[in-house]
N, C-alpha and C positions, 0 to 999 in steps of 0.2 A: 424319845420321840413321843411317848404317851403323855409325859408332863407338858411338852410343848403344845400338843394338840388340846389338852385340857385347858391350859392357860388361854390359848387362842379362842377356843370355843366359848369360854366364859366372857372374854373380852368382846367377842362378836355378839354374844347374847346381850350384853350391856349396850352395845352400839345399836343393835336391832331394836331394843326397847326404847332407846332414845328417839328412834325414828318411827315408833308406833307399831313395830312388828313384834308380835307376841308369840307366834307359833314357829317353832324351830322346823327347818326343812327336814323331811325324812330321808333316810338313806336311799340311794339309787336302787330301786326295786330290781332292775335288770341285773345289777351286780350281786345284790344279796340273794336273789333267786338262783342265779347260776352257781353260787357257792354252797347253797344249802345241802345239796346232795353229794358233795365231794368230801373225801376223807383222805388223810395221810398225805402222801407226796403229791397227789393230784390237787388236793386243796391248797397245799403250800404253793405250788406252781401257779395256779389260777389266782390266788390271793396276791402273790407278788406281782403278777402281770396286771391284774385289774385294779387292785387297790393301791399297792405301793408305787408302781410305775405309772400306770395310766391316770390314777387318781391325782397323784402329785403333779403330773404334766398338765392336767386340766386345771388344777388349782393355780399353777404358775401362770397359765394363760389368763385366767379370770383376774387374778390379783395384779398381774402386770398391766392389763388393760385398765382396771379401775385406778391403779396408782398413777397412770399417765393421763387418762382421759375422763376420769370421774368428775361429776358435777358437784359433789358434796365433799367439803374439805375434811370432815371427820372420817368419811369412808376412804377417801384418797390416802390420808395419813395412816389409817389402819392397814390398808392394803400394802402400802410402802413399808411399814414396819414388819409386817408378816412375811413379805416376799423372801427375804434372805433365809428365814427359817424354813420355809417351804422348799426353797431351792436346796438347802442343806439336806432336808429329808429325802428329796428326790435323789441326790447324790448317794445317800445311804442306801436307798432302794436299789440303785444301780449296782452298788457294791454287793449287796445281798444277792441280786439276780446273777451277777457274775460268779459268785461263790457257789450258787446252786446250779449253774450251767443253764440259766434261763436267759434267752435273748432279751436285750433291753432296747 
């Protein structure tokens, strides 16, 4: 999963630069802030819910919309190529949540 995220991030950086966007978006402060004080099982549960499950669900929505309704061919193609990987990661997150007894 890390390798997929790294490859996708590098590719998205290149696409962003092609479109004149040079500053990468920062992590969602509400998510990172809520995780900072947690440790152990509490951190694991929150991370799985907020990042692995909710984060991938949001990404699926954004990438699906872009791949179907986007105005830029490069972005549409990028979103379409990334979508199966994101969906696979979401399925993996669901399996992890089930294994850990976390509702998905």
